[in-house]
C-alpha positions as CSV (number, residue, x, y, z in Angstrom):
1,X,-50.0,15.9,-144.7
2,X,-50.6,18.5,-141.8
3,X,-48.7,16.4,-139.2
4,X,-45.5,18.6,-138.9
5,X,-43.4,15.4,-140.4
6,X,-41.9,16.3,-143.8
7,X,-41.6,12.5,-143.9
8,X,-40.2,12.1,-147.6
9,X,-41.7,8.4,-148.5
10,X,-45.0,7.1,-149.5
11,X,-45.6,4.3,-147.0
12,X,-45.6,5.0,-143.4
13,X,-44.2,8.2,-142.8
14,X,-47.6,10.2,-143.3
15,X,-47.9,10.9,-146.4
16,X,-51.2,11.6,-148.1
17,X,-52.3,10.4,-151.5
18,X,-55.5,10.0,-153.4
19,X,-56.0,7.3,-155.9
20,X,-56.0,7.6,-159.7
21,X,-59.1,9.8,-160.3
22,X,-60.1,12.9,-162.2
23,X,-59.3,16.3,-160.6
24,X,-58.0,14.6,-157.4
25,X,-57.6,17.6,-154.6
26,X,-57.0,18.1,-151.2
27,X,-58.1,20.9,-148.5
28,X,-57.1,22.2,-145.2
29,X,-60.1,24.1,-143.3
30,X,-57.8,26.8,-141.2
31,X,-61.1,27.5,-139.0
32,X,-60.9,31.4,-139.5
33,X,-60.0,33.7,-142.4
34,X,-56.5,34.0,-142.9
35,X,-54.0,36.0,-144.7
36,X,-52.0,33.4,-146.1
37,X,-48.3,34.8,-146.9
38,X,-46.8,31.6,-148.2
39,X,-47.5,27.6,-148.7
40,X,-44.6,25.1,-148.5
41,X,-45.2,21.9,-150.2
42,X,-42.8,19.0,-149.5
43,X,-42.8,16.2,-152.3
44,X,-42.6,12.4,-152.0
45,X,-38.8,11.0,-152.3
46,X,-39.5,7.5,-153.5
47,X,-41.0,6.8,-156.9
48,X,-43.3,9.1,-158.8
49,X,-42.5,12.9,-157.6
50,X,-43.4,14.1,-160.9
51,X,-46.8,13.8,-159.9
52,X,-47.0,16.8,-158.4
53,X,-46.4,18.6,-161.4
54,X,-49.4,21.0,-162.3
55,X,-50.9,20.8,-158.8
56,X,-52.3,24.6,-158.1
57,X,-53.0,26.0,-154.9
58,X,-55.7,27.6,-154.5
59,X,-57.1,30.0,-151.4
60,X,-60.7,31.3,-150.1
61,X,-63.4,31.1,-148.4
62,X,-65.9,29.6,-150.9
63,X,-66.6,25.7,-150.7
64,X,-68.0,25.9,-154.4
65,X,-66.5,22.8,-156.7
66,X,-64.8,21.8,-153.0
67,X,-63.5,24.8,-152.9
68,X,-61.3,24.2,-156.3
69,X,-62.7,27.0,-157.6
70,X,-60.9,29.5,-155.4
71,X,-58.6,32.5,-156.3
72,X,-55.2,30.8,-157.2
73,X,-51.9,31.3,-155.5
74,X,-49.6,29.2,-157.6
75,X,-49.2,26.1,-160.0
76,X,-46.4,23.9,-158.9
77,X,-44.1,23.5,-162.0
78,X,-42.4,20.6,-160.3
79,X,-40.9,19.8,-157.0
80,X,-37.6,17.3,-156.9
81,X,-38.0,14.2,-155.2
82,X,-37.8,14.8,-151.3
83,X,-37.6,18.7,-151.6
84,X,-39.7,21.4,-150.1
85,X,-40.8,24.6,-151.9
86,X,-41.8,27.8,-150.8
87,X,-44.9,29.7,-152.6
88,X,-45.7,33.4,-152.1
89,X,-49.5,34.1,-151.5
90,X,-49.0,37.5,-151.5
91,X,-51.6,37.6,-148.3
92,X,-54.6,36.0,-150.2
93,X,-57.4,35.7,-147.8
94,X,-59.5,32.3,-147.4
95,X,-60.6,29.9,-144.5
96,X,-59.5,26.8,-147.1
97,X,-56.4,26.0,-148.7
98,X,-56.9,23.7,-151.5
99,X,-54.2,21.3,-153.6
100,X,-55.5,20.3,-157.0
101,X,-54.3,18.7,-159.8
102,X,-56.8,19.2,-163.0
103,X,-56.8,16.6,-165.2
104,X,-57.9,12.6,-165.7
105,X,-56.2,9.7,-164.3
106,X,-54.1,11.9,-161.9
107,X,-52.7,10.9,-158.3
108,X,-51.9,14.0,-155.6
109,X,-49.4,12.6,-153.0
110,X,-48.5,15.6,-150.5
111,X,-46.0,14.7,-147.6
112,X,-46.5,18.0,-146.0
113,X,-48.3,21.2,-146.4
114,X,-47.3,24.2,-144.1
115,X,-49.2,27.3,-144.4
116,X,-48.1,30.5,-142.8
117,X,-50.0,33.7,-142.5
118,X,-52.1,35.7,-139.8
119,X,-55.8,36.2,-139.1
120,X,-57.1,38.6,-141.2
């Protein structure tokens, strides 16, 4: 999901996906504290594009609850199949960028995650 390839198909193009599970999540470690201005999420183009609905983008430096308790940047209402949407985070500071979909029997699929900002 961070290979600079906005591959839109689930299979064989670098998309990342969890199994059906409770509160599936994905985390990027920036290896330093950044002020994050924007996160761009690219959704899958094949089936199941609606699975991204309700995903939360969280940014912070804590690994409590696997980083999923960090401050909220945005909730993704929906991203059409194969599209990329930008979410402004207003300079939130953190080392980790997490995406989580709260709930039971959820699947998190990401074809690309781009994070823009600068060292804090």
